[in-house]
DOFINU-59125 format. One record per residue (C-alpha): residue number from 0; chain; x, y, z. Coordinates in steps of 0.2 Angstrom, whole numbers, plus 2048, in hexadecimal, padded with zeros to 3 digits. Example, Ala and Ser with C-alpha at 12.3 -4.5 7.8 and 13.67 -1.06 7.14 Angstrom:
<sites>
> 0/A/83E/7EA/827
> 1/A/844/7FB/824
</sites>
This chain:
<sites>
> 0/A/802/800/800
> 1/A/804/812/7FC
> 2/A/807/81E/80B
> 3/A/7FB/82A/80A
> 4/A/807/839/808
> 5/A/80B/831/7F7
> 6/A/7FA/832/7F0
> 7/A/7FA/83F/7E4
> 8/A/7EF/850/7E8
> 9/A/7DE/852/7E0
> 10/A/7DB/861/7D6
> 11/A/7D0/86F/7DB
> 12/A/7C2/869/7D4
> 13/A/7C4/858/7D9
> 14/A/7C6/85E/7EA
> 15/A/7B6/867/7E9
> 16/A/7AC/858/7E1
> 17/A/7B3/84D/7F1
> 18/A/7AE/85B/7FD
> 19/A/79C/85A/7F6
> 20/A/79E/847/7F8
> 21/A/7A2/849/80A
> 22/A/794/855/80D
> 23/A/788/848/808
> 24/A/790/839/813
> 25/A/78D/845/821
> 26/A/77D/848/81E
> 27/A/779/835/81C
> 28/A/782/830/82C
> 29/A/778/83F/836
> 30/A/768/838/82E
> 31/A/76B/827/832
> 32/A/76B/82B/844
> 33/A/780/82D/845
> 34/A/786/81C/83E
> 35/A/785/815/82B
> 36/A/78C/803/827
> 37/A/79B/804/81C
> 38/A/790/7FA/810
> 39/A/787/80A/80E
> 40/A/796/816/80F
> 41/A/79E/80D/800
> 42/A/78D/80E/7F7
> 43/A/78C/81F/7F8
> 44/A/79F/823/7F5
> 45/A/79E/819/7E4
> 46/A/78B/81A/7DE
> 47/A/785/82B/7E5
> 48/A/77E/833/7D3
> 49/A/789/841/7CE
> 50/A/795/841/7DE
> 51/A/79A/82D/7DF
> 52/A/7A9/826/7D8
> 53/A/7A2/81C/7CA
> 54/A/793/829/7C7
> 55/A/7A0/83B/7C6
> 56/A/7A9/83F/7B6
> 57/A/7BA/83C/7BC
> 58/A/7C6/82E/7B1
> 59/A/7C6/81C/7BA
> 60/A/7CE/812/7AE
> 61/A/7DD/80F/7A6
> 62/A/7F0/818/7A6
> 63/A/7E8/829/7AA
> 64/A/7D9/822/7B6
> 65/A/7DA/818/7C7
> 66/A/7DD/806/7C1
> 67/A/7DF/7FC/7B1
> 68/A/7D2/7EF/7AF
> 69/A/7D6/7DF/7A3
> 70/A/7CE/7E5/793
> 71/A/7DB/7F4/795
> 72/A/7E9/7E8/795
> 73/A/7E5/7E0/787
> 74/A/7D9/7DB/77A
> 75/A/7DC/7CA/77B
> 76/A/7D2/7C9/78A
> 77/A/7C3/7CC/781
> 78/A/7C7/7C2/771
> 79/A/7C9/7B3/77D
> 80/A/7BB/7B6/787
> 81/A/7B0/7B9/779
> 82/A/7B3/7A6/774
> 83/A/7AA/7A2/784
> 84/A/79C/7AF/781
> 85/A/79A/7A6/771
> 86/A/797/795/778
> 87/A/78B/79C/784
> 88/A/781/7A4/778
> 89/A/780/795/76D
> 90/A/778/78C/77A
> 91/A/76D/799/780
> 92/A/769/7AA/775
> 93/A/773/7B7/76C
> 94/A/772/7C4/77A
> 95/A/77F/7CA/784
> 96/A/77E/7D5/792
> 97/A/78E/7DE/799
> 98/A/78E/7E5/7AA
> 99/A/799/7F6/7AF
> 100/A/7A0/7F5/79D
> 101/A/7AD/802/7A3
> 102/A/7B5/80C/796
> 103/A/7AD/802/788
> 104/A/7BC/7F8/783
> 105/A/7B6/7E6/788
> 106/A/7A6/7EB/77D
> 107/A/7B0/7F0/76E
> 108/A/7BB/7E0/771
> 109/A/7AE/7D4/772
> 110/A/7A4/7DB/762
> 111/A/7B3/7DA/756
> 112/A/7B8/7C9/75E
> 113/A/7A5/7C1/75D
> 114/A/7A4/7C8/74C
> 115/A/7B3/7BE/746
> 116/A/7AB/7AF/74E
> 117/A/79B/7B1/744
> 118/A/790/7B3/754
> 119/A/78C/7C5/757
> 120/A/77F/7C7/765
> 121/A/76E/7CF/75F
> 122/A/76E/7D9/76D
> 123/A/77D/7DF/777
> 124/A/777/7E9/788
> 125/A/782/7F2/793
> 126/A/77D/7F5/7A5
> 127/A/784/803/7A9
> 128/A/77F/810/7B8
> 129/A/78C/81D/7B5
> 130/A/785/82A/7A7
> 131/A/799/830/7A4
> 132/A/79F/81E/7A1
> 133/A/790/81B/794
> 134/A/795/829/78B
> 135/A/7A9/823/78C
> 136/A/7A2/811/787
> 137/A/797/819/778
> 138/A/7A6/823/773
> 139/A/7B3/813/772
> 140/A/7A6/808/76A
> 141/A/7A5/817/75B
> 142/A/7B7/818/75A
> 143/A/7BB/805/75A
> 144/A/7AC/7FC/754
> 145/A/7A2/809/74C
> 146/A/799/7FC/742
> 147/A/793/7F2/74F
> 148/A/790/800/75A
> 149/A/77C/801/755
> 150/A/77A/7F0/75F
> 151/A/77E/7F6/76F
> 152/A/771/7FD/77A
> 153/A/773/803/78D
> 154/A/768/7FC/79A
> 155/A/763/805/7AB
> 156/A/75F/7F4/7B6
> 157/A/75F/7E3/7B4
> 158/A/752/7DA/7A6
> 159/A/743/7D3/7AE
> 160/A/746/7C3/7A1
> 161/A/758/7BE/799
> 162/A/75F/7B1/78E
> 163/A/771/7B1/78A
> 164/A/782/7B7/792
> 165/A/786/7C4/79E
> 166/A/797/7C8/7A2
> 167/A/79C/7D3/7B2
> 168/A/7AE/7D6/7B0
> 169/A/7B4/7DF/7C1
> 170/A/7A4/7E2/7C8
> 171/A/7A2/7D9/7D7
> 172/A/7B0/7E1/7E1
> 173/A/7A8/7F0/7E1
> 174/A/798/7EA/7E9
> 175/A/796/7F2/7FB
> 176/A/79C/7E7/809
> 177/A/798/7E8/81C
> 178/A/7A8/7E9/826
> 179/A/7A9/7DD/834
> 180/A/7B5/7DA/844
> 181/A/7B8/7CC/84D
> 182/A/7BF/7CF/85E
> 183/A/7BD/7CA/871
> 184/A/7B1/7B9/86C
> 185/A/7A7/7C4/861
> 186/A/7A2/7CC/850
> 187/A/79D/7DD/84E
> 188/A/79B/7E9/83F
> 189/A/7A6/7F8/83C
> 190/A/79E/806/834
> 191/A/79F/818/834
> 192/A/799/828/83F
> 193/A/79E/839/83E
> 194/A/7AA/842/84D
> 195/A/7A8/852/849
> 196/A/7A9/854/837
> 197/A/7B4/845/835
> 198/A/7AF/835/82F
> 199/A/7B5/828/83D
> 200/A/7B2/816/83F
> 201/A/7A5/811/84A
> 202/A/7A2/7FE/851
> 203/A/792/7F7/854
> 204/A/789/7E7/857
> 205/A/782/7DB/848
> 206/A/774/7DD/842
> 207/A/767/7CC/841
> 208/A/76B/7CA/82E
> 209/A/77F/7CC/830
> 210/A/780/7C1/83F
> 211/A/777/7B3/835
> 212/A/781/7B7/827
> 213/A/793/7B6/830
> 214/A/78F/7A3/839
> 215/A/794/79B/827
> 216/A/7A5/7A6/827
> 217/A/7B4/79C/82B
> 218/A/7BB/7A9/83A
> 219/A/7BC/7A8/84C
> 220/A/7C1/7B6/856
> 221/A/7D3/7B6/85A
> 222/A/7DA/7B3/86C
> 223/A/7E2/7C5/86B
> 224/A/7E1/7D4/85F
> 225/A/7D3/7D3/852
> 226/A/7CF/7CC/841
> 227/A/7C7/7D8/835
> 228/A/7BE/7D4/824
> 229/A/7AF/7D6/818
> 230/A/79E/7CE/814
> 231/A/795/7D4/804
> 232/A/782/7CE/805
> 233/A/77F/7DA/7F5
> 234/A/789/7CF/7EB
> 235/A/77D/7C0/7EE
> 236/A/76D/7CA/7EC
> 237/A/773/7D1/7DB
> 238/A/778/7BF/7D5
> 239/A/766/7BA/7DC
> 240/A/75E/7C9/7D1
> 241/A/766/7BE/7C1
> 242/A/75F/7AD/7C7
> 243/A/74E/7B6/7C5
> 244/A/751/7BD/7B4
> 245/A/75C/7B0/7AC
> 246/A/752/7A3/7A2
> 247/A/760/79B/79A
> 248/A/772/7A0/797
> 249/A/782/7A4/7A4
> 250/A/789/7B1/7AD
> 251/A/79D/7B3/7AD
> 252/A/7A2/7BA/7BD
> 253/A/7B4/7C2/7BB
> 254/A/7BE/7C8/7CB
> 255/A/7C9/7C8/7D6
> 256/A/7C7/7BE/7E7
> 257/A/7C8/7AC/7EF
> 258/A/7BC/79F/7F4
> 259/A/7B7/7A0/807
> 260/A/7C3/796/80E
> 261/A/7CF/7A1/807
> 262/A/7C8/7B1/809
> 263/A/7C8/7B0/81B
> 264/A/7D8/7A7/821
> 265/A/7DF/7AD/82F
> 266/A/7EE/7B6/829
> 267/A/7E3/7C0/81F
> 268/A/7DE/7CA/82F
> 269/A/7DC/7DC/827
> 270/A/7CE/7D7/81B
> 271/A/7CF/7DB/808
> 272/A/7C8/7ED/807
> 273/A/7D2/7F9/7FF
> 274/A/7D2/80A/7F4
> 275/A/7D9/80E/7E4
> 276/A/7DD/81F/7DF
> 277/A/7E8/823/7CF
> 278/A/7F0/812/7CF
> 279/A/7F3/812/7E2
> 280/A/7EC/805/7EF
> 281/A/7E9/80D/800
> 282/A/7DD/80A/80F
> 283/A/7D9/81B/814
> 284/A/7C6/81A/810
> 285/A/7C1/82A/817
> 286/A/7CD/835/80B
> 287/A/7C7/83F/7FD
> 288/A/7B5/832/7FA
> 289/A/7AF/833/7E9
> 290/A/7C0/833/7E1
> 291/A/7C5/821/7E7
> 292/A/7C1/811/7E1
> 293/A/7BB/807/7F0
> 294/A/7BD/7F3/7ED
> 295/A/7BC/7E4/7F6
> 296/A/7C2/7D1/7EF
> 297/A/7B3/7C6/7EC
> 298/A/7AE/7B7/7F5
> 299/A/7AC/7AC/7E7
> 300/A/7A4/79E/7F2
> 301/A/796/7A9/7FA
> 302/A/793/7AF/7E7
> 303/A/791/79D/7E1
> 304/A/785/79A/7F1
> 305/A/77A/7A8/7EB
> 306/A/77A/7A0/7DA
> 307/A/774/78E/7E0
> 308/A/768/794/7ED
> 309/A/75E/79E/7DF
> 310/A/75D/791/7D1
> 311/A/76F/794/7C8
> 312/A/77B/786/7C5
> 313/A/78D/788/7C8
> 314/A/795/785/7B6
> 315/A/7A7/788/7BB
> 316/A/7B4/792/7C7
> 317/A/7C6/794/7C1
> 318/A/7D4/7A1/7C0
> 319/A/7D5/7AD/7B1
> 320/A/7E5/7A5/7AB
> 321/A/7DB/793/7AB
> 322/A/7CB/79C/7A2
> 323/A/7D6/7A6/796
> 324/A/7E0/798/791
> 325/A/7D1/78B/791
> 326/A/7CA/798/785
> 327/A/7D9/797/778
> 328/A/7E1/7A9/77D
> 329/A/7F3/7A0/778
> 330/A/7EE/79D/769
> 331/A/7E6/7AE/765
> 332/A/7F7/7B5/76A
> 333/A/7FE/7AB/75D
> 334/A/7F5/7B2/750
> 335/A/7FD/7C4/754
> 336/A/809/7C0/748
> 337/A/81C/7B9/74B
> 338/A/823/7B8/75B
> 339/A/830/7C2/759
> 340/A/826/7D0/753
> 341/A/824/7E0/75C
> 342/A/80F/7DF/75D
> 343/A/810/7CB/761
> 344/A/81C/7D1/771
> 345/A/813/7DE/776
> 346/A/805/7D3/776
> 347/A/80E/7C4/780
> 348/A/812/7D2/78C
> 349/A/800/7D7/790
> 350/A/7FB/7C6/78F
> 351/A/806/7C2/79E
> 352/A/7FD/7CF/7A9
> 353/A/7EE/7C6/7A6
> 354/A/7F4/7B4/7A8
> 355/A/803/7B4/7B3
> 356/A/802/7AD/7C4
> 357/A/80A/7BC/7CD
> 358/A/7FE/7C8/7C2
> 359/A/7EC/7C6/7BE
> 360/A/7ED/7B5/7B9
> 361/A/7EA/7AD/7CA
> 362/A/7E2/7BB/7D5
> 363/A/7D3/7BD/7C9
> 364/A/7C8/7B0/7C7
> 365/A/7B8/7AB/7BC
> 366/A/7A9/7A5/7C2
> 367/A/79B/79F/7B7
> 368/A/788/79A/7BD
> 369/A/779/799/7B1
> 370/A/76C/78E/7AB
> 371/A/769/781/79E
> 372/A/779/781/797
> 373/A/778/76F/792
> 374/A/78B/76D/78F
> 375/A/79C/772/798
> 376/A/7A3/782/797
> 377/A/7B3/784/78C
> 378/A/7BA/792/798
> 379/A/7BA/784/7A6
> 380/A/7C0/774/79D
> 381/A/7D1/774/7A7
> 382/A/7D5/779/7B7
> 383/A/7C4/77C/7BE
> 384/A/7C3/77F/7D2
> 385/A/7B0/77D/7D4
> 386/A/7B5/772/7E3
> 387/A/7BE/77F/7EB
> 388/A/7AF/78A/7ED
</sites>
């Protein structure tokens, strides 16, 4: 983690934006009686219309933003993912929904790759709540795939009924989480209050819903000190919504995370929650709200359990490396030209970031859940880790 004094200071406009976000947070805390959960804080800081991190106008993705996602690293990510999407659409319907489409780079890559595979979706929907990001996505599509841009439309909510494929790349990690602390033989919730005008941590007993949820977690209160971690009921509720909507097809969920047994290891006693600001990770969650991304690793066991409990089948779970290799990413690299050419070498270096065990290859996982697929999914033919969930 970077020390806070190493964070580049925001400009005057950005500081004014964050000040307005802080005023809104103080008002929300006061209205709630002096305390809100961290999940509520995270929801407001990320998604408040016009002020939240994902709803404001600042650049977030890419070299000039706060972080880089796989589609910005290499189009090989989308090219390989397209082969899995093609299989799902052949088995269900030619309808593709991308949740949280970022810059639009993945949408452009997928459309171009699916066109080459002769299985373009009849409809490519993007579920995106940020108006600024919708505009950027439309610009990307017009620049990179103008002849396919007309197939894309933007949704404000999940469809009531759907057949086809859903892709969510780095979506689950920004769903609001509750912060928990095990200490002195009990578990309590860590939320946000005020000391004067300053945001501060305040702890409270668990409510009945969280009390029931923590019973399945493999955590015991330490003999000395404390153990801190998170839980994300929002991700389970989100998957349950898709279960009600999906008639036939699959959800491909790509994110960094662990199965439950690894998520709550005794050595991971500070949890997984962190902020990203201009490619620097830090853990001061109260500095410049509205300007920082806030993320937590995904408990893929909880996600898979929520899917199964609401009628979806777990179709596969593996590392991003295994998934992309199963989908033919190495063969796609070979098509970039001679192994000594500049284009090939650039593509190979980028691919190493996607599949390298010390890069994104092992940290990121792919979970597929769905209904009525009828055959094993291509991306999980080797290295499936469903047994670890």
